[in-house]
FIBA-421781 format. One line per field, with one value per atom (N, C-alpha, C): x, y, z; atom name. Coordinates in steps of 0.05 Angstrom, whole numbers, plus 5000, padded with zeros to 4 digits. Atoms other than C-alpha are relative to their C-alpha. Example, Ala and Ser with C-alpha at 12.3 -4.5 7.8 and 13.67 -1.06 7.14 Angstrom:
REM FIBA-421781
x = c(5018,5246,5018,4984,5273,4985) .
y = c(4976,4910,5024,4976,4979,5022) .
z = c(5000,5156,5000,4999,5143,5014) .
at = c(N,CA,C,N,CA,C) .
REM end
This chain:
REM FIBA-421781
x = c(4997,4333,4981,5017,4295,4970,5028,4230,4995,5003,4241,5000,4999,4258,4975,5026,4195,4979,5020,4152,5006,4993,4190,4995,5006,4183,4971,5028,4108,4994,5004,4111,5012,4987,4159,4982,5017,4113,4974,5024,4052,5004,4994,4084,5006,4995,4109,4974,5026,4038,4984,5016,4008,5014,4986,4061,5011,4989,4083,5005,4994,4108,4977,5023,4039,5001,4997,4059,5030,4972,4125,5003,4993,4158,5017,4983,4185,5011,4987,4235,5009,4991,4249,5014,4983,4305,5004,4997,4298,5022,4980,4352,4989,5013,4302,5001,4995,4315,4976,5023,4257,5005,4995,4292,5003,4998,4300,4973,5025,4232,4980,5020,4188,5006,4993,4227,4994,5007,4220,4970,5029,4147,4987,5010,4134,5006,4993,4170,4981,5016,4130,4972,5029,4061,4996,5004,4075,4998,5002,4077,4972,5028,4004,4996,5003,4018,5001,4997,4031,4973,5027,3967,5002,4997,3996,5029,4973,4056,5003,4992,4088,5021,4982,4120,4985,4971,4149,5006,4994,4186,5005,4992,4207,4980,5020,4166,5007,4993,4205,4995,5005,4202,4970,5029,4129,4987,5011,4113,5005,4993,4148,4987,5009,4123,4970,5027,4054,4980,5019,4019,4999,4999,4042,4985,5015,4016,4970,5028,3951,4987,5011,3941,4996,5002,3953,4980,5019,3905,5010,4988,3954,5001,5001,3940,5027,4975,3998,4995,4999,4011,5028,4974,4071,5003,4995,4100,5015,4981,4143,5001,4999,4132,4980,5016,4107,4992,5007,4101,4970,5029,4032,4986,5014,4017,4995,5004,4020,4971,5029,3947,4982,5016,3925,4996,5000,3933,4976,5023,3870,5007,4992,3909,4982,5019,3856,5015,4985,3910,5016,4981,3947,4989,5005,3948,5025,4977,3994,4996,5003,4005,5010,4990,4035,4988,5009,4019,5017,4984,4042,5015,4984,4088,4982,5018,4027,4996,5001,4028,5029,4972,4104,5011,4989,4121,4991,5009,4077,5010,4989,4101,5028,4973,4173,5000,5002,4154,4991,5009,4116,5022,4977,4177,5019,4981,4221,4990,5012,4173,4996,5010,4148,5020,4980,4206,5027,4974,4268,4996,5007,4233,5018,4984,4273,4983,5013,4256,5010,4989,4299,5007,4995,4300,5008,4992,4337,4990,5012,4305,5014,4988,4340,4990,5008,4324,5018,4983,4357,4986,5015,4305,4988,5013,4280,4970,5029,4206,4994,5004,4210,5010,4987,4258,4987,5012,4228,4972,5028,4157,4999,5000,4173,5009,4991,4212,4979,5021,4156,4979,5020,4107,5011,4987,4156,5001,4999,4166,4973,5027,4092,4990,5009,4080,5015,4984,4137,4995,5007,4119,5023,4981,4156,5025,4976,4204,5023,4979,4241,5018,4980,4305,5015,4986,4330,4996,5004,4326,5022,4980,4371,4993,5003,4375,5028,4976,4429,4997,5001,4447,4981,5020,4395,5012,4989,4443,5012,4989,4467,5030,4971,4540,5015,4988,4552,5015,4984,4606,5007,4993,4620,4975,5025,4563,5006,4991,4602,4981,5018,4554,4975,5023,4494,5008,4990,4534,5003,4996,4553,4974,5026,4481,4986,5012,4458,5012,4986,4511,4993,5006,4498,4971,5029,4422,4994,5006,4428,4981,5019,4384,5012,4992,4387,4990,5009,4351,5001,4997,4362,4984,5015,4310,5010,4991,4336,4981,5016,4290,5017,4982,4330,5007,4992,4368,5026,4980,4420,5029,4972,4485,5005,4997,4476,4997,5004,4449,5024,4977,4508,5024,4978,4559,4994,5007,4520,5005,4996,4521,5030,4971,4596,5012,4989,4611,4989,5011,4565,5015,4984,4602,5027,4974,4668,4999,5004,4640,4991,5006,4624,4970,5029,4548,4990,5008,4516,4971,5029,4444,4993,5010,4401,4991,5009,4392,4975,5025,4321,4995,5005,4302,4978,5020,4251,5011,4993,4252,5022,4979,4300,5028,4975,4355,5003,4999,4338,5014,4984,4394,5028,4973,4462,5020,4982,4494,5002,4998,4478,5022,4979,4523,5027,4975,4576,5011,4992,4577,5007,4995,4574,5021,4985,4614,4981,5020,4579,4997,5002,4596,4984,5015,4570,4971,5027,4508,4983,5015,4489,4983,5019,4428,4982,5017,4400,4973,5027,4325,4990,5013,4291,4971,5028,4216,4993,5010,4177,4970,5029,4103,4994,5002,4107,5007,4991,4116,5027,4975,4183,4995,5003,4192,5004,4995,4217,4974,5025,4146,4978,5020,4112,4988,5014,4061,5006,4996,4058,5029,4973,4122,5019,4985,4147,5029,4972,4209,5018,4984,4236,5002,5000,4215,5018,4984,4249,5030,4972,4315,5009,4993,4313,5004,4999,4302,5024,4981,4350,5026,4976,4400,5005,4998,4389,4973,5025,4337,4984,5017,4278,5006,4995,4288,4975,5023,4244,4984,5019,4183,5001,5000,4202,4973,5025,4139,4976,5021,4096,4999,4999,4120,4989,5010,4105,4969,5029,4034,4988,5010,4025,4999,5000,4045,4978,5021,3999,4972,5026,3941,4995,5003,3954,4995,5003,3961,4972,5027,3896,4980,5017,3864,5000,4998,3890,4984,5015,3861,4970,5028,3794,4992,5007,3797,5004,4995,3820,5026,4976,3869,5003,4996,3862,5005,4996,3885,4974,5025,3813,4987,5012,3788,5017,4983,3849,4997,5004,3838,4975,5025,3766,5003,4996,3788,5016,4983,3842,4984,5015,3795,4981,5019,3748,5013,4987,3800,4999,4996,3802,5017,4982,3864,5017,4984,3898,5026,4974,3972,5018,4982,4034,5009,4991,4050,4977,5023,3981,4975,5024,3910,4998,4999,3899,4972,5025,3838,5006,4991,3844,4976,5020,3807,4996,5006,3779,5024,4976,3846,5024,4978,3887,5016,4985,3911,4991,5007,3913,4978,5022,3850,5013,4987,3867,5000,5001,3847,5023,4980,3903,5029,4973,3961,5016,4981,4022,5026,4974,4086,5017,4982,4145,5026,4973,4211,5020,4978,4276,5025,4976,4343,5025,4974,4413,5016,4982,4459,5029,4972,4534,5010,4993,4533,4993,5007,4509,4973,5026,4440,4978,5023,4371,4984,5017,4326,4974,5024,4253,5002,4999,4247,4972,5027,4172,4981,5020,4107,4993,5004,4094,4970,5029,4024,4994,5008,3986,4997,5002,3979,5015) .
y = c(4978,2351,4998,5003,2321,5004,4996,2323,5030,4970,2397,5013,4987,2413,4994,5005,2379,5019,4981,2421,5028,4973,2484,5006,4997,2473,5008,4994,2474,5030,4972,2542,5019,4983,2571,5002,5000,2551,5016,4986,2578,5030,4972,2645,5011,4992,2649,5005,4999,2637,5024,4979,2688,5028,4975,2741,5013,4988,2753,4978,5019,2719,4999,5000,2708,4977,5022,2643,4996,5004,2632,4975,5024,2571,5008,4997,2572,4973,5026,2516,4995,5008,2479,4973,5024,2427,4986,5015,2376,4979,5020,2332,4972,5026,2276,4989,5009,2273,5005,4998,2259,5019,4983,2299,5030,4973,2361,5010,4992,2361,5015,4986,2382,5030,4972,2447,5016,4986,2466,5001,4999,2447,5022,4979,2493,5027,4975,2548,5005,4998,2534,5010,4994,2538,5029,4972,2608,5020,4983,2635,4997,5001,2651,5002,4999,2659,4972,5027,2584,4986,5013,2548,4971,5028,2480,4992,5012,2434,4977,5023,2389,4986,5014,2339,4992,5007,2316,4976,5022,2268,4973,5025,2216,4992,5010,2172,5007,4994,2183,5028,4972,2258,5006,4997,2253,4993,5009,2215,5022,4980,2270,5027,4972,2333,5002,4998,2316,5007,4991,2323,5031,4970,2396,5013,4990,2408,4996,5006,2375,5019,4982,2417,5028,4974,2479,5001,5001,2455,5006,4995,2462,4974,5025,2410,4994,5009,2369,4978,5022,2323,4990,5011,2278,4985,5015,2254,4974,5022,2200,4985,5014,2181,4977,5023,2110,4982,5018,2081,4998,5005,2049,5015,4989,2077,5030,4971,2149,5008,4994,2146,4990,5012,2113,5018,4983,2172,5019,4982,2209,5029,4973,2269,5010,4991,2308,5014,4985,2346,4981,5018,2284,4989,5012,2262,4988,5014,2213,4996,5000,2219,4975,5025,2150,4977,5023,2080,4998,5004,2061,4974,5024,2005,4975,5022,1961,4990,5008,1960,4995,5003,1969,4973,5025,1911,4975,5023,1860,5000,4998,1886,4989,5011,1872,4970,5029,1804,4985,5013,1787,4998,5001,1806,4978,5020,1762,4972,5026,1703,4993,5006,1709,5006,4993,1742,4987,5013,1720,4971,5028,1655,4989,5008,1653,4982,5018,1597,5004,4992,1624,5029,4971,1698,5009,4988,1735,5028,4973,1799,5014,4984,1854,5028,4972,1926,5017,4981,1988,5011,4992,1996,5028,4974,2062,4995,5002,2077,4989,5009,2067,4972,5026,2008,4977,5022,1965,4995,5003,1979,4985,5013,1958,4971,5028,1896,4982,5016,1873,4991,5007,1875,4978,5019,1837,4972,5025,1784,4986,5012,1773,4990,5009,1768,4975,5023,1719,4975,5023,1675,4980,5021,1609,5002,4996,1633,5014,4985,1675,4980,5019,1637,5012,4988,1687,5030,4971,1758,5013,4986,1811,5029,4971,1883,5013,4984,1934,5024,4978,1994,5022,4979,2049,5027,4972,2108,5008,4994,2104,5002,4997,2102,4973,5027,2027,4998,5005,2008,4971,5028,1936,4983,5016,1890,4970,5027,1825,4980,5019,1794,4994,5004,1805,4985,5014,1783,4970,5028,1718,4985,5012,1704,4995,5003,1716,4977,5022,1670,4973,5026,1615,4991,5007,1619,4985,5012,1595,5016,4984,1652,5009,4990,1672,5028,4972,1738,5012,4986,1789,5026,4974,1843,5017,4981,1904,5023,4977,1954,5021,4979,2018,5019,4979,2071,4992,5008,2071,4996,5002,2081,4973,5027,2019,4978,5020,1980,4996,5001,1998,4986,5014,1976,4971,5028,1912,4985,5013,1897,4997,5002,1912,4977,5021,1866,4972,5026,1811,4991,5007,1813,4990,5008,1808,4972,5027,1746,4980,5017,1717,4991,5006,1718,5009,4995,1714,5007,4994,1730,5028,4974,1790,5016,4982,1848,5015,4985,1877,5019,4980,1940,5019,4981,1995,5026,4975,2066,5015,4987,2089,4993,5008,2054,5009,4990,2084,5026,4976,2134,4993,5005,2140,4994,5005,2138,4971,5029,2064,4988,5010,2049,5011,4988,2096,4984,5015,2057,4971,5028,1988,4996,5004,2000,4992,5005,1999,4971,5028,1927,4984,5014,1902,5008,4990,1945,4990,5008,1921,4975,5022,1876,5004,4994,1904,5011,4991,1914,5018,4982,1972,5005,4995,1981,5029,4973,2045,5000,4998,2059,5024,4978,2104,4990,5006,2103,5013,4986,2121,5029,4971,2196,5004,4998,2184,4995,5006,2162,5021,4979,2225,5012,4989,2257,5029,4972,2324,5006,4991,2363,4999,4999,2349,4991,5010,2308,5020,4979,2361,5025,4975,2419,4998,5004,2390,5001,5000,2378,5028,4973,2447,5018,4983,2479,4994,5008,2439,4988,5010,2410,4970,5029,2338,4987,5015,2284,5000,5002,2281,4973,5024,2231,4989,5012,2188,5020,4982,2227,5029,4972,2290,5006,4995,2282,5000,5001,2265,5026,4974,2327,5023,4981,2367,5000,5003,2340,5010,4991,2352,5030,4970,2425,5010,4991,2432,4997,5003,2406,5025,4975,2464,5024,4977,2513,5002,5001,2491,5009,4992,2500,5030,4971,2571,5014,4989,2585,5000,5002,2563,5016,4983,2613,4988,5014,2565,5010,4986,2613,5001,5004,2593,4970,5028,2527,4984,5014,2507,4995,5003,2520,4981,5018,2485,4971,5028,2424,4988,5010,2418,4994,5004,2425,4973,5024,2370,4975,5024,2323,4990,5007,2324,5000,4996,2332,4974,5022,2287,5013,4985,2313,4982,5016,2285,5015,4988,2300,4986,5012,2280,4972,5026,2220,4981,5017,2195,5018,4986,2214,4998,4999,2235,5004,4998,2222,4986,5009,2211,4988,5012,2166,5017,4985,2190,5001,4999,2174,5012,4986,2211,4983,5018,2150,5005,5000,2149,4979,5020,2115,4974,5026,2040,4995,5005,2040,5014,4984,2089,4992,5008,2052,4986,5012,2033,4993,5007,1996,4990,5007,1991,4989,5009,1954,5014,4988,1988,4984,5016,1955,5017,4986,1982,4987,5009,1977,5004,4997,1976,5029,4972,2051,5014,4989,2060,5014,4987,2084,4979,5018,2053,5005,4998,2039,4985,5014,2018,4971,5028,1942,4991,5008,1928,5010,4995,1947,4974,5025,1896,4996,5005,1864,5001,4997,1877,4974,5026,1803,4979) .
z = c(5018,9086,4976,5024,9027,5007,4992,9067,5002,4998,9084,4973,5026,9012,4984,5013,8987,5009,4989,9033,4991,5007,9017,4970,5028,8942,4995,5002,8950,5006,4992,8985,4979,5021,8934,4976,5024,8877,5006,4993,8914,5000,4999,8927,4972,5027,8855,4985,5014,8830,5009,4988,8877,5000,5004,8864,5025,4975,8936,5020,4979,8998,5020,4982,9027,5020,4981,9060,5005,4993,9097,5017,4984,9128,5023,4976,9198,5007,4997,9209,5028,4973,9274,4997,5004,9275,5027,4975,9331,4998,5006,9299,5004,4996,9306,5028,4973,9381,5018,4983,9429,5024,4977,9484,4991,5011,9439,4991,5013,9405,5018,4984,9465,5004,4997,9476,4976,5024,9404,4995,5003,9404,5017,4982,9464,4988,5013,9426,4976,5024,9362,5007,4994,9395,5010,4991,9422,4976,5024,9350,4989,5007,9336,4970,5029,9261,4987,5011,9253,5002,5001,9231,4992,5006,9212,4999,4999,9215,4981,5016,9163,5017,4982,9210,5025,5000,9256,4982,5019,9210,5013,4987,9262,5022,4981,9309,5029,4973,9373,5008,4995,9369,4999,5001,9350,5026,4974,9414,5021,4980,9453,4995,5006,9417,4993,5009,9391,5022,4979,9459,5003,4997,9460,4977,5023,9389,5004,4996,9408,5020,4979,9471,4988,5013,9427,4977,5021,9374,4972,5026,9316,4984,5016,9261,4988,5012,9235,4980,5018,9177,4999,5002,9184,4974,5025,9118,5003,4997,9149,5026,4974,9222,5000,5006,9218,5023,4978,9288,5004,4999,9295,5022,4977,9364,4999,5001,9342,4996,5005,9321,5022,4979,9386,5024,4976,9434,5001,5000,9415,4993,5007,9388,4977,5020,9349,4977,5021,9309,4982,5013,9284,4973,5026,9210,4989,5011,9176,4970,5029,9100,4987,5011,9092,5017,4984,9117,5025,4975,9187,4999,4999,9208,5000,5002,9213,4972,5028,9137,4990,5009,9126,5010,4989,9173,4986,5016,9139,4972,5027,9072,4999,4999,9092,5004,4995,9119,4976,5024,9056,4978,5019,9014,5007,4990,9057,4994,5004,9051,4970,5026,8980,4977,5020,8942,5006,4993,8980,5006,4993,9000,5022,4977,9065,5018,4981,9113,5029,4974,9170,4999,5000,9187,5028,4974,9242,5001,4997,9269,5023,4979,9309,4997,5002,9326,5019,4985,9357,5025,4976,9414,4998,5003,9385,4996,5004,9380,4972,5028,9305,4996,5007,9301,5014,4985,9356,4991,5009,9333,4974,5026,9262,5002,4997,9283,5013,4987,9328,4981,5020,9270,4982,5017,9226,5013,4985,9280,5001,4997,9291,4973,5026,9216,4990,5009,9203,5017,4982,9263,5002,4997,9261,4983,5017,9207,5015,4985,9260,5014,4989,9277,5023,4978,9328,5000,4998,9354,5017,4984,9385,5001,4997,9407,4997,5001,9389,5019,4981,9432,4991,5006,9436,4996,5000,9440,4973,5026,9368,4998,4999,9389,4996,5003,9380,4974,5024,9330,4996,5001,9347,5003,5001,9327,4999,5003,9332,5014,4986,9383,4983,5018,9337,4975,5024,9276,5005,4994,9310,5003,4997,9329,4973,5027,9257,4985,5014,9228,5011,4988,9278,4997,5002,9268,4974,5026,9196,4983,5015,9173,4974,5026,9100,4995,5001,9113,5028,4974,9168,4998,5000,9183,5023,4979,9221,5002,4994,9253,5012,4991,9260,4978,5019,9223,4985,5020,9168,5011,4991,9208,5012,4988,9252,4979,5021,9193,4982,5018,9150,5013,4985,9203,5003,4999,9213,4974,5026,9139,4994,5005,9135,5016,4983,9193,4993,5010,9167,4975,5024,9100,5008,4991,9137,5013,4988,9173,4979,5023,9104,5000,5001,9115,4973,5028,9046,4997,5001,9064,4992,5008,9049,5024,4979,9097,4990,5006,9096,5022,4979,9133,4990,5006,9136,4987,5014,9108,5014,4985,9163,4990,5012,9124,4971,5027,9057,4998,4999,9058,4990,5010,9023,5022,4978,9091,5007,4995,9095,4983,5018,9035,5008,4990,9063,5023,4976,9129,4993,5007,9096,4980,5024,9034,4978,5022,8966,4993,5008,8951,5020,4979,9018,5000,4999,9014,4976,5024,8944,5006,4996,8945,5025,4977,9010,4991,5006,9009,5022,4980,9043,4991,5006,9047,5007,4994,9048,4996,5003,9060,4981,5019,8999,4972,5028,8924,4995,5007,8892,4992,5007,8888,4970,5029,8817,4983,5014,8799,5006,4992,8827,4975,5023,8781,4994,5008,8747,4993,5007,8739,5024,4974,8810,4997,5001,8792,4988,5013,8745,5016,4984,8789,5024,4976,8850,4992,5008,8813,4991,5008,8782,5024,4976,8850,5017,4980,8892,4988,5013,8842,5005,4994,8866,4994,5003,8855,5026,4976,8902,5014,4984,8959,5012,4987,9001,5016,4987,9025,4991,5010,8987,4988,5013,8946,5019,4980,9006,5016,4986,9043,4982,5020,8980,5000,5000,8980,5026,4974,9055,5001,5000,9047,4981,5019,8987,5011,4987,9029,5017,4983,9078,4982,5018,9020,4987,5011,8989,5022,4978,9057,5004,4998,9061,4978,5023,8992,5006,4994,9020,5024,4977,9077,5027,4974,9131,5012,4991,9163,5030,4971,9236,5005,4995,9267,5001,4998,9283,4972,5027,9212,4983,5016,9182,5009,4990,9226,4989,5012,9203,4971,5029,9131,4995,5004,9137,5007,4991,9173,4978,5021,9112,4972,5025,9057,4983,5019,8995,4978,5016,8960,4982,5018,8898,4996,5002,8901,4979,5019,8862,5008,4990,8906,5005,4992,8926,5002,4993,8942,5031,4970,9015,5011,4986,9057,5027,4974,9132,5016,4982,9181,5025,4976,9247,5020,4983,9281,4986,5014,9229,4982,5019,9190,4972,5028,9115,4995,5006,9088,4990,5007,9082,4970,5029,9008,4985,5013,8994,5007,4990,9028,4978,5018,8987,5015,4989,9007,4977,5022,8960,5012,4994,8962,4982,5015,8940,5005,4998,8927,4996,5003,8938,4977,5021,8878,5007,4994,8873,5000,5000,8864,5027,4974,8936,5001,5001,8914,4998,5003,8917,4975,5023,8859,5006,4995,8859,4991,5007,8861,4992,5006,8865,5022,4980,8899,5013,4986,8953,5004,4995,8954,5030,4972,9018,5015,4987,9032,4984) .
at = c(N,CA,C,N,CA,C,N,CA,C,N,CA,C,N,CA,C,N,CA,C,N,CA,C,N,CA,C,N,CA,C,N,CA,C,N,CA,C,N,CA,C,N,CA,C,N,CA,C,N,CA,C,N,CA,C,N,CA,C,N,CA,C,N,CA,C,N,CA,C,N,CA,C,N,CA,C,N,CA,C,N,CA,C,N,CA,C,N,CA,C,N,CA,C,N,CA,C,N,CA,C,N,CA,C,N,CA,C,N,CA,C,N,CA,C,N,CA,C,N,CA,C,N,CA,C,N,CA,C,N,CA,C,N,CA,C,N,CA,C,N,CA,C,N,CA,C,N,CA,C,N,CA,C,N,CA,C,N,CA,C,N,CA,C,N,CA,C,N,CA,C,N,CA,C,N,CA,C,N,CA,C,N,CA,C,N,CA,C,N,CA,C,N,CA,C,N,CA,C,N,CA,C,N,CA,C,N,CA,C,N,CA,C,N,CA,C,N,CA,C,N,CA,C,N,CA,C,N,CA,C,N,CA,C,N,CA,C,N,CA,C,N,CA,C,N,CA,C,N,CA,C,N,CA,C,N,CA,C,N,CA,C,N,CA,C,N,CA,C,N,CA,C,N,CA,C,N,CA,C,N,CA,C,N,CA,C,N,CA,C,N,CA,C,N,CA,C,N,CA,C,N,CA,C,N,CA,C,N,CA,C,N,CA,C,N,CA,C,N,CA,C,N,CA,C,N,CA,C,N,CA,C,N,CA,C,N,CA,C,N,CA,C,N,CA,C,N,CA,C,N,CA,C,N,CA,C,N,CA,C,N,CA,C,N,CA,C,N,CA,C,N,CA,C,N,CA,C,N,CA,C,N,CA,C,N,CA,C,N,CA,C,N,CA,C,N,CA,C,N,CA,C,N,CA,C,N,CA,C,N,CA,C,N,CA,C,N,CA,C,N,CA,C,N,CA,C,N,CA,C,N,CA,C,N,CA,C,N,CA,C,N,CA,C,N,CA,C,N,CA,C,N,CA,C,N,CA,C,N,CA,C,N,CA,C,N,CA,C,N,CA,C,N,CA,C,N,CA,C,N,CA,C,N,CA,C,N,CA,C,N,CA,C,N,CA,C,N,CA,C,N,CA,C,N,CA,C,N,CA,C,N,CA,C,N,CA,C,N,CA,C,N,CA,C,N,CA,C,N,CA,C,N,CA,C,N,CA,C,N,CA,C,N,CA,C,N,CA,C,N,CA,C,N,CA,C,N,CA,C,N,CA,C,N,CA,C,N,CA,C,N,CA,C,N,CA,C,N,CA,C,N,CA,C,N,CA,C,N,CA,C,N,CA,C,N,CA,C,N,CA,C,N,CA,C,N,CA,C,N,CA,C,N,CA,C,N,CA,C,N,CA,C,N,CA,C,N,CA,C,N,CA,C,N,CA,C,N,CA,C,N,CA,C,N,CA,C,N,CA,C,N,CA,C,N,CA,C,N,CA,C,N,CA,C,N,CA,C,N,CA,C,N,CA,C,N,CA,C,N,CA,C,N,CA,C,N,CA,C,N,CA,C,N,CA,C,N,CA,C,N,CA,C,N,CA,C,N,CA,C,N,CA,C,N,CA,C,N,CA,C,N,CA,C,N,CA,C,N,CA,C,N,CA,C,N,CA,C,N,CA,C,N,CA,C,N,CA,C,N,CA,C,N,CA,C,N,CA,C,N,CA,C,N,CA,C,N,CA,C,N,CA,C,N,CA,C,N,CA,C,N,CA,C,N,CA,C,N,CA,C,N,CA,C,N,CA,C,N,CA,C,N,CA,C,N,CA,C,N,CA,C,N,CA,C,N,CA,C,N,CA,C,N,CA,C,N,CA,C,N,CA,C,N,CA,C,N,CA,C,N,CA,C,N,CA,C,N,CA,C,N,CA,C,N,CA,C,N,CA,C,N,CA,C,N,CA,C,N,CA,C,N,CA,C,N,CA,C,N,CA,C,N,CA,C,N,CA,C,N,CA,C,N,CA,C,N,CA,C,N,CA,C,N,CA,C,N,CA,C,N,CA,C,N,CA,C,N,CA,C,N,CA,C,N,CA,C,N,CA,C,N,CA,C,N,CA,C,N,CA,C,N,CA,C,N,CA,C,N,CA,C,N,CA,C,N,CA,C,N,CA,C,N,CA,C,N,CA,C,N,CA,C,N,CA,C,N,CA,C,N,CA,C,N,CA,C,N,CA,C,N,CA,C,N,CA,C,N,CA,C,N,CA,C,N,CA,C,N,CA,C,N,CA,C,N,CA,C,N,CA,C,N,CA,C,N,CA,C,N,CA,C,N,CA,C,N,CA,C,N,CA,C,N,CA,C,N,CA,C,N,CA,C,N,CA,C,N,CA,C,N,CA,C,N,CA,C,N,CA,C,N,CA,C,N,CA,C,N,CA,C,N,CA,C,N,CA,C,N,CA,C,N,CA,C,N,CA,C,N,CA,C,N,CA,C,N,CA,C,N,CA,C,N,CA,C,N,CA,C,N,CA,C,N,CA,C,N,CA,C,N,CA,C,N,CA,C,N,CA,C,N,CA,C,N,CA,C,N,CA,C,N,CA,C,N,CA,C) .
REM end
């Protein structure tokens, strides 16, 4: 929702400035599901008025839907899909406005080693495209510090994590990295606390959600570290923070500012007369855009220029919310 609202805010402001609804958003909700996304993608590409896509937001649905967008030649900028392999398929339309898990994974591992100073780390994932990919990078970066690994169910319906909890406790690990999403992570944290495990749970941006604290309980969630290949939305430039809260009544969330920037890249392209997918694609490929969250310039494979990559750590408090902890050095 916060990603969608960031993008929509950019369009609302653009239309207010231009005095008419000259740009409209058409929304497609795949629910983040790889089996739903292709059908919506095939529906989207039949609309010849669509000249660009902000999204898809998740890695699994991106793997499933992006080939369809590529065949149709419709350029996309994802504000949040971080799986490394997304840029390896040769999709000419693909652009990623944040760092990939190749940067987020080492960032999380560096935090575990250099800030938490853990000497034994347990790593598990939910077998999703996102979770497994991120966990693999963390494992390879941590090397001999990994004291054990495990997999949780891939269907998202698991509620009993006692087998994984027992392995974590028995491993002697003082840090646990989980590659996956907030619901599973929250239940894991709750059950680890019940088992009297005193270590720190570290996870990627898929766990940076209030639902994590709801599932874990605020007290259990407190101290959890989540990484993000992005800067805090609260530190976004210009009037974005106030504008977002005025429009939506809530604070901007993770990737709200990146989605806002991604949409504004498209809008600037429209201002420059790039009103067909081909022209917009050429524009994005050569763009050097300064937004509220970052500056955007893309490599030949659609990745964010390495010089522009940022990875931050956020910490859950006893109020169930995250606050910026620190920017993580790249090495």
